[in-house]
The first five atom37 places (N, CA, C, CB, O) and aatype in JSON, in Angstrom:
{
  "aatype": [20, 20, 20, 20, 20, 20, 20, 20, 20, 20, 20, 20, 20, 20, 20, 20, 20, 20, 20, 20, 20, 20, 20, 20, 20, 20, 20, 20, 20, 20, 20, 20, 20, 20, 20, 20, 20, 20, 20, 20, 20, 20, 20, 20, 20, 20, 20, 20, 20, 20, 20, 20, 20, 20, 20, 20, 20, 20, 20, 20, 20, 20, 20, 20, 20, 20, 20, 20, 20, 20, 20, 20, 20, 20, 20, 20, 20, 20, 20, 20, 20, 20, 20, 20, 20, 20, 20, 20, 20, 20, 20],
  "atom_mask": [
    [1, 1, 1, 1, 1],
    [1, 1, 1, 1, 1],
    [1, 1, 1, 1, 1],
    [1, 1, 1, 1, 1],
    [1, 1, 1, 1, 1],
    [1, 1, 1, 1, 1],
    [1, 1, 1, 1, 1],
    [1, 1, 1, 1, 1],
    [1, 1, 1, 1, 1],
    [1, 1, 1, 1, 1],
    [1, 1, 1, 1, 1],
    [1, 1, 1, 1, 1],
    [1, 1, 1, 1, 1],
    [1, 1, 1, 1, 1],
    [1, 1, 1, 1, 1],
    [1, 1, 1, 1, 1],
    [1, 1, 1, 1, 1],
    [1, 1, 1, 1, 1],
    [1, 1, 1, 1, 1],
    [1, 1, 1, 1, 1],
    [1, 1, 1, 1, 1],
    [1, 1, 1, 1, 1],
    [1, 1, 1, 1, 1],
    [1, 1, 1, 1, 1],
    [1, 1, 1, 1, 1],
    [1, 1, 1, 1, 1],
    [1, 1, 1, 1, 1],
    [1, 1, 1, 1, 1],
    [1, 1, 1, 1, 1],
    [1, 1, 1, 1, 1],
    [1, 1, 1, 1, 1],
    [1, 1, 1, 1, 1],
    [1, 1, 1, 1, 1],
    [1, 1, 1, 1, 1],
    [1, 1, 1, 1, 1],
    [1, 1, 1, 1, 1],
    [1, 1, 1, 1, 1],
    [1, 1, 1, 1, 1],
    [1, 1, 1, 1, 1],
    [1, 1, 1, 1, 1],
    [1, 1, 1, 1, 1],
    [1, 1, 1, 1, 1],
    [1, 1, 1, 1, 1],
    [1, 1, 1, 1, 1],
    [1, 1, 1, 1, 1],
    [1, 1, 1, 1, 1],
    [1, 1, 1, 1, 1],
    [1, 1, 1, 1, 1],
    [1, 1, 1, 1, 1],
    [1, 1, 1, 1, 1],
    [1, 1, 1, 1, 1],
    [1, 1, 1, 1, 1],
    [1, 1, 1, 1, 1],
    [1, 1, 1, 1, 1],
    [1, 1, 1, 1, 1],
    [1, 1, 1, 1, 1],
    [1, 1, 1, 1, 1],
    [1, 1, 1, 1, 1],
    [1, 1, 1, 1, 1],
    [1, 1, 1, 1, 1],
    [1, 1, 1, 1, 1],
    [1, 1, 1, 1, 1],
    [1, 1, 1, 1, 1],
    [1, 1, 1, 1, 1],
    [1, 1, 1, 1, 1],
    [1, 1, 1, 1, 1],
    [1, 1, 1, 1, 1],
    [1, 1, 1, 1, 1],
    [1, 1, 1, 1, 1],
    [1, 1, 1, 1, 1],
    [1, 1, 1, 1, 1],
    [1, 1, 1, 1, 1],
    [1, 1, 1, 1, 1],
    [1, 1, 1, 1, 1],
    [1, 1, 1, 1, 1],
    [1, 1, 1, 1, 1],
    [1, 1, 1, 1, 1],
    [1, 1, 1, 1, 1],
    [1, 1, 1, 1, 1],
    [1, 1, 1, 1, 1],
    [1, 1, 1, 1, 1],
    [1, 1, 1, 1, 1],
    [1, 1, 1, 1, 1],
    [1, 1, 1, 1, 1],
    [1, 1, 1, 1, 1],
    [1, 1, 1, 1, 1],
    [1, 1, 1, 1, 1],
    [1, 1, 1, 1, 1],
    [1, 1, 1, 1, 1],
    [1, 1, 1, 1, 1],
    [1, 1, 1, 1, 1]
  ],
  "atom_positions": [
    [[0.85, -1.21, -0.02], [-0.02, 0.0, -0.01], [0.9, 1.26, 0.01], [-1.03, -0.01, 1.28], [1.97, 1.28, 0.63]],
    [[0.42, 2.31, -0.7], [1.16, 3.52, -0.74], [0.81, 4.37, 0.55], [0.84, 4.29, -2.08], [0.1, 3.92, 1.45]],
    [[1.33, 5.56, 0.54], [1.17, 6.44, 1.67], [-0.28, 6.81, 1.95], [1.97, 7.67, 1.46], [-0.73, 6.83, 3.09]],
    [[-1.01, 7.09, 0.86], [-2.44, 7.48, 0.99], [-3.22, 6.32, 1.65], [-3.08, 7.83, -0.44], [-3.93, 6.49, 2.64]],
    [[-3.04, 5.15, 1.07], [-3.74, 3.96, 1.5], [-3.42, 3.65, 2.98], [-3.36, 2.77, 0.61], [-4.31, 3.38, 3.77]],
    [[-2.14, 3.7, 3.32], [-1.65, 3.42, 4.67], [-2.32, 4.38, 5.66], [-0.1, 3.56, 4.73], [-2.79, 3.96, 6.72]],
    [[-2.36, 5.7, 5.29], [-2.93, 6.68, 6.21], [-4.44, 6.42, 6.39], [-2.68, 8.13, 5.68], [-4.96, 6.51, 7.5]],
    [[-5.12, 6.11, 5.32], [-6.55, 5.88, 5.44], [-6.84, 4.63, 6.29], [-7.18, 5.73, 4.05], [-7.77, 4.63, 7.09]],
    [[-6.07, 3.61, 6.12], [-6.21, 2.4, 6.98], [-5.95, 2.76, 8.44], [-5.21, 1.25, 6.52], [-6.66, 2.28, 9.32]],
    [[-4.94, 3.61, 8.73], [-4.68, 4.02, 10.12], [-5.87, 4.79, 10.7], [-3.41, 4.9, 10.21], [-6.26, 4.58, 11.85]],
    [[-6.45, 5.69, 9.88], [-7.64, 6.47, 10.3], [-8.78, 5.52, 10.6], [-8.07, 7.51, 9.2], [-9.43, 5.65, 11.65]],
    [[-9.05, 4.57, 9.72], [-10.1, 3.59, 9.99], [-9.9, 2.8, 11.28], [-10.2, 2.65, 8.85], [-10.82, 2.63, 12.07]],
    [[-8.7, 2.34, 11.46], [-8.37, 1.54, 12.64], [-8.63, 2.37, 13.92], [-6.88, 1.05, 12.59], [-9.12, 1.86, 14.92]],
    [[-8.29, 3.64, 13.85], [-8.4, 4.54, 15.03], [-9.91, 4.6, 15.48], [-7.85, 6.04, 14.66], [-10.2, 4.77, 16.67]],
    [[-10.84, 4.45, 14.51], [-12.24, 4.59, 14.82], [-12.98, 3.29, 14.99], [-12.89, 5.38, 13.78], [-14.18, 3.29, 15.26]],
    [[-12.29, 2.17, 14.82], [-12.93, 0.83, 15.02], [-12.97, 0.48, 16.44], [-12.19, -0.26, 14.26], [-12.06, 0.82, 17.19]],
    [[-14.02, -0.2, 16.86], [-14.09, -0.68, 18.26], [-13.12, -1.82, 18.48], [-15.52, -1.13, 18.62], [-12.55, -1.97, 19.56]],
    [[-12.92, -2.64, 17.43], [-11.91, -3.7, 17.52], [-11.03, -3.67, 16.29], [-12.58, -5.09, 17.67], [-11.3, -4.37, 15.31]],
    [[-9.94, -2.85, 16.31], [-9.06, -2.69, 15.13], [-8.5, -4.05, 14.7], [-7.89, -1.7, 15.44], [-8.18, -4.93, 15.5]],
    [[-8.41, -4.17, 13.36], [-7.89, -5.35, 12.75], [-6.62, -5.09, 12.0], [-8.89, -5.94, 11.84], [-6.39, -3.98, 11.54]],
    [[-5.78, -6.09, 11.87], [-4.51, -5.96, 11.19], [-4.59, -6.47, 9.76], [-3.43, -6.69, 11.94], [-3.62, -6.36, 9.01]],
    [[-5.74, -7.04, 9.38], [-5.85, -7.68, 8.08], [-6.67, -6.8, 7.06], [-6.51, -9.07, 8.26], [-7.29, -7.34, 6.14]],
    [[-6.67, -5.5, 7.24], [-7.37, -4.6, 6.35], [-6.6, -4.42, 5.08], [-7.61, -3.26, 7.01], [-5.43, -4.05, 5.12]],
    [[-7.24, -4.68, 3.95], [-6.62, -4.52, 2.66], [-7.54, -3.59, 1.82], [-6.4, -5.91, 1.97], [-8.62, -3.2, 2.25]],
    [[-7.05, -3.24, 0.59], [-7.87, -2.4, -0.27], [-9.14, -3.05, -0.71], [-7.09, -1.99, -1.45], [-10.08, -2.35, -1.11]],
    [[-9.24, -4.41, -0.67], [-10.48, -5.07, -1.04], [-11.44, -5.33, 0.18], [-10.14, -6.41, -1.73], [-12.52, -5.88, 0.0]],
    [[-11.03, -4.93, 1.38], [-11.85, -5.02, 2.54], [-13.11, -4.18, 2.38], [-11.07, -4.61, 3.76], [-13.01, -2.99, 2.08]],
    [[-14.29, -4.75, 2.58], [-15.5, -3.99, 2.49], [-15.7, -3.19, 3.78], [-16.7, -4.92, 2.23], [-15.45, -3.67, 4.88]],
    [[-16.14, -1.96, 3.59], [-16.27, -1.07, 4.79], [-17.3, -1.66, 5.77], [-16.71, 0.41, 4.36], [-17.15, -1.51, 6.99]],
    [[-18.37, -2.35, 5.23], [-19.36, -2.88, 6.12], [-18.82, -3.98, 7.05], [-20.5, -3.4, 5.31], [-19.39, -4.26, 8.1]],
    [[-17.73, -4.59, 6.62], [-17.07, -5.62, 7.35], [-16.26, -5.07, 8.57], [-16.16, -6.39, 6.41], [-15.87, -5.84, 9.44]],
    [[-16.03, -3.73, 8.61], [-15.25, -3.11, 9.65], [-16.04, -2.7, 10.86], [-14.57, -1.95, 9.11], [-15.49, -2.15, 11.81]],
    [[-17.35, -2.97, 10.83], [-18.19, -2.61, 11.97], [-18.0, -1.17, 12.49], [-17.93, -3.56, 13.07], [-17.77, -0.94, 13.67]],
    [[-18.11, -0.21, 11.55], [-17.95, 1.2, 11.88], [-19.34, 1.75, 11.97], [-17.08, 1.97, 10.85], [-20.15, 1.6, 11.05]],
    [[-19.62, 2.43, 13.11], [-20.88, 3.0, 13.36], [-21.0, 4.34, 12.56], [-21.07, 3.21, 14.87], [-19.98, 4.95, 12.21]],
    [[-22.21, 4.78, 12.28], [-22.43, 6.03, 11.45], [-21.79, 7.29, 12.02], [-23.92, 6.3, 11.29], [-21.32, 8.15, 11.27]],
    [[-21.76, 7.39, 13.33], [-21.16, 8.58, 14.01], [-19.61, 8.53, 13.79], [-21.52, 8.61, 15.6], [-18.95, 9.55, 13.58]],
    [[-19.1, 7.29, 13.85], [-17.67, 7.12, 13.59], [-17.32, 7.4, 12.2], [-17.22, 5.76, 13.93], [-16.24, 7.92, 11.91]],
    [[-18.24, 7.06, 11.28], [-18.01, 7.34, 9.84], [-17.83, 8.86, 9.56], [-19.2, 6.78, 9.0], [-16.99, 9.27, 8.77]],
    [[-18.66, 9.64, 10.22], [-18.55, 11.1, 10.06], [-17.15, 11.55, 10.58], [-19.73, 11.85, 10.86], [-16.49, 12.37, 9.94]],
    [[-16.74, 11.02, 11.67], [-15.39, 11.36, 12.22], [-14.27, 10.94, 11.27], [-15.17, 10.67, 13.61], [-13.27, 11.64, 11.09]],
    [[-14.46, 9.77, 10.65], [-13.48, 9.25, 9.7], [-13.36, 10.22, 8.51], [-13.9, 7.81, 9.2], [-12.25, 10.53, 8.06]],
    [[-14.5, 10.7, 8.02], [-14.5, 11.61, 6.87], [-13.78, 12.91, 7.29], [-15.97, 11.92, 6.37], [-12.96, 13.42, 6.53]],
    [[-14.08, 13.44, 8.48], [-13.39, 14.63, 8.94], [-11.88, 14.39, 9.06], [-13.97, 15.08, 10.27], [-11.08, 15.23, 8.65]],
    [[-11.48, 13.25, 9.63], [-10.04, 12.96, 9.76], [-9.38, 12.88, 8.39], [-9.82, 11.64, 10.51], [-8.27, 13.4, 8.22]],
    [[-10.03, 12.25, 7.41], [-9.44, 12.09, 6.1], [-9.28, 13.46, 5.46], [-10.31, 11.16, 5.21], [-8.23, 13.77, 4.9]],
    [[-10.32, 14.3, 5.56], [-10.27, 15.66, 5.08], [-9.12, 16.43, 5.59], [-11.48, 16.35, 5.41], [-8.35, 17.04, 4.85]],
    [[-9.01, 16.39, 6.96], [-7.91, 17.12, 7.63], [-6.51, 16.58, 7.27], [-8.11, 17.04, 9.14], [-5.58, 17.36, 7.08]],
    [[-6.38, 15.26, 7.18], [-5.12, 14.67, 6.92], [-4.58, 15.01, 5.56], [-5.23, 13.22, 7.06], [-3.38, 15.18, 5.37]],
    [[-5.53, 15.13, 4.56], [-5.06, 15.29, 3.15], [-5.38, 16.7, 2.63], [-5.74, 14.21, 2.21], [-5.04, 17.03, 1.49]],
    [[-6.05, 17.56, 3.49], [-6.35, 18.91, 3.04], [-7.37, 18.93, 1.87], [-5.06, 19.61, 2.63], [-7.25, 19.75, 0.96]],
    [[-8.35, 18.03, 1.93], [-9.33, 17.95, 0.84], [-10.69, 18.11, 1.5], [-9.23, 16.57, 0.03], [-10.84, 18.16, 2.72]],
    [[-11.69, 18.19, 0.6], [-13.1, 18.21, 1.03], [-13.82, 17.09, 0.3], [-13.78, 19.6, 0.76], [-13.85, 17.1, -0.93]],
    [[-14.4, 16.15, 1.0], [-15.1, 15.07, 0.42], [-16.5, 15.47, 0.21], [-15.0, 13.85, 1.24], [-17.21, 15.69, 1.19]],
    [[-17.0, 15.58, -1.08], [-18.34, 16.04, -1.31], [-19.3, 14.95, -0.88], [-18.54, 16.43, -2.78], [-19.02, 13.77, -1.06]],
    [[-20.4, 15.32, -0.35], [-21.38, 14.29, 0.15], [-22.69, 14.44, -0.63], [-21.67, 14.44, 1.73], [-23.39, 15.44, -0.5]],
    [[-22.98, 13.5, -1.39], [-24.23, 13.38, -2.16], [-24.81, 12.03, -1.75], [-24.0, 13.49, -3.77], [-24.31, 10.99, -2.17]],
    [[-25.8, 12.04, -0.98], [-26.32, 10.72, -0.44], [-26.7, 9.72, -1.51], [-27.54, 10.96, 0.44], [-26.69, 8.51, -1.26]],
    [[-27.03, 10.2, -2.64], [-27.46, 9.26, -3.73], [-26.28, 8.62, -4.46], [-28.33, 10.01, -4.76], [-26.4, 7.51, -4.97]],
    [[-25.15, 9.33, -4.52], [-24.03, 8.84, -5.34], [-22.81, 8.41, -4.5], [-23.61, 9.93, -6.34], [-22.34, 7.28, -4.59]],
    [[-22.33, 9.33, -3.71], [-21.05, 9.11, -2.99], [-21.03, 7.87, -2.09], [-20.73, 10.32, -2.16], [-20.05, 7.13, -2.06]],
    [[-22.11, 7.65, -1.35], [-22.18, 6.55, -0.38], [-22.04, 5.23, -1.13], [-23.52, 6.6, 0.43], [-21.38, 4.31, -0.66]],
    [[-22.65, 5.14, -2.29], [-22.5, 3.89, -3.09], [-21.09, 3.65, -3.56], [-23.4, 3.93, -4.3], [-20.68, 2.51, -3.75]],
    [[-20.32, 4.76, -3.76], [-19.02, 4.62, -4.21], [-18.06, 4.05, -3.15], [-18.56, 5.91, -4.68], [-17.02, 3.48, -3.48]],
    [[-18.41, 4.21, -1.93], [-17.54, 3.79, -0.82], [-17.96, 2.4, -0.28], [-17.6, 4.85, 0.33], [-18.54, 2.28, 0.79]],
    [[-17.65, 1.4, -1.03], [-17.95, 0.0, -0.66], [-16.75, -0.68, 0.02], [-18.36, -0.8, -1.9], [-16.89, -1.47, 0.95]],
    [[-15.6, -0.34, -0.5], [-14.39, -0.95, -0.03], [-13.33, 0.07, 0.42], [-13.84, -1.82, -1.1], [-13.45, 1.26, 0.13]],
    [[-12.3, -0.41, 1.13], [-11.27, 0.54, 1.55], [-10.6, 1.08, 0.28], [-10.2, -0.13, 2.53], [-10.22, 2.24, 0.25]],
    [[-10.46, 0.3, -0.73], [-9.84, 0.69, -2.01], [-10.65, 1.81, -2.67], [-9.73, -0.53, -2.97], [-10.07, 2.73, -3.25]],
    [[-11.99, 1.74, -2.59], [-12.82, 2.78, -3.23], [-12.65, 4.15, -2.52], [-14.31, 2.35, -3.21], [-12.71, 5.21, -3.15]],
    [[-12.44, 4.08, -1.17], [-12.15, 5.32, -0.43], [-10.78, 5.9, -0.86], [-12.17, 5.05, 1.11], [-10.64, 7.1, -1.1]],
    [[-9.81, 5.0, -0.94], [-8.47, 5.4, -1.35], [-8.49, 6.03, -2.71], [-7.54, 4.22, -1.35], [-7.89, 7.08, -2.92]],
    [[-9.22, 5.38, -3.69], [-9.32, 5.94, -5.01], [-9.92, 7.35, -5.0], [-10.12, 5.04, -5.87], [-9.39, 8.25, -5.65]],
    [[-11.0, 7.53, -4.29], [-11.67, 8.8, -4.2], [-10.73, 9.88, -3.62], [-12.93, 8.66, -3.35], [-10.66, 11.0, -4.13]],
    [[-10.03, 9.54, -2.54], [-9.14, 10.47, -1.94], [-8.02, 10.87, -2.91], [-8.57, 9.88, -0.67], [-7.69, 12.05, -3.02]],
    [[-7.47, 9.94, -3.57], [-6.39, 10.16, -4.56], [-6.92, 11.15, -5.66], [-5.91, 8.75, -5.22], [-6.24, 12.1, -6.06]],
    [[-8.17, 10.88, -6.12], [-8.77, 11.74, -7.13], [-8.95, 13.16, -6.57], [-10.14, 11.16, -7.59], [-8.64, 14.12, -7.28]],
    [[-9.4, 13.33, -5.4], [-9.61, 14.64, -4.78], [-8.25, 15.38, -4.58], [-10.34, 14.47, -3.41], [-8.16, 16.6, -4.77]],
    [[-7.2, 14.61, -4.21], [-5.88, 15.21, -4.07], [-5.42, 15.74, -5.36], [-4.89, 14.24, -3.54], [-4.95, 16.87, -5.46]],
    [[-5.55, 14.87, -6.44], [-5.08, 15.24, -7.79], [-5.83, 16.51, -8.23], [-5.31, 14.06, -8.83], [-5.22, 17.45, -8.74]],
    [[-7.15, 16.5, -8.03], [-7.92, 17.71, -8.49], [-7.54, 18.91, -7.7], [-9.44, 17.49, -8.36], [-7.5, 20.01, -8.25]],
    [[-7.25, 18.74, -6.43], [-6.82, 19.91, -5.59], [-5.54, 20.43, -6.1], [-6.66, 19.54, -4.08], [-5.4, 21.63, -6.35]],
    [[-4.57, 19.52, -6.27], [-3.22, 19.93, -6.8], [-3.28, 20.52, -8.14], [-2.28, 18.76, -6.86], [-2.54, 21.46, -8.44]],
    [[-4.16, 20.01, -9.0], [-4.28, 20.5, -10.38], [-4.94, 21.91, -10.37], [-5.13, 19.5, -11.25], [-4.53, 22.77, -11.15]],
    [[-5.95, 22.13, -9.5], [-6.55, 23.39, -9.48], [-5.63, 24.47, -8.84], [-7.84, 23.28, -8.78], [-5.69, 25.65, -9.19]],
    [[-4.8, 24.03, -7.91], [-3.86, 24.96, -7.28], [-2.81, 25.3, -8.35], [-3.17, 24.33, -5.96], [-2.42, 26.47, -8.43]],
    [[-2.36, 24.4, -9.14], [-1.39, 24.67, -10.15], [-1.94, 25.55, -11.22], [-0.89, 23.43, -10.74], [-1.27, 26.47, -11.69]],
    [[-3.22, 25.28, -11.64], [-3.9, 26.09, -12.64], [-4.12, 27.47, -12.18], [-5.18, 25.5, -13.01], [-3.97, 28.41, -12.96]],
    [[-4.47, 27.64, -10.94], [-4.69, 28.98, -10.32], [-3.44, 29.83, -10.3], [-5.21, 28.83, -8.88], [-3.49, 31.05, -10.43]],
    [[-2.35, 29.19, -10.14], [-1.04, 29.86, -10.07], [-0.5, 30.21, -11.46], [-0.04, 28.95, -9.33], [0.41, 31.03, -11.58]],
    [[-1.03, 29.61, -12.49], [-0.49, 29.84, -13.84], [-0.96, 31.14, -14.47], [-0.87, 28.69, -14.73], [-0.58, 31.46, -15.6]]
  ]
}
């Protein structure tokens, strides 16, 4: 796992009642027994850690987050867009 994936797994573990060491990109979020309040805190932690804002559209985004890998992919995409928009703004 790269730095983004490792950091996201650390954040997930911090909010799990019983942290596991076998979390991989294919691990389904529902298998991690994360409560909805903890999920909100996880989103805040991810946003703070990477300096991004995760858009919330109940109809689309939630379905995108089925596995740890899907969260990692979305965060990478948001980081790229943030870096791209920063570079474009400075040009």
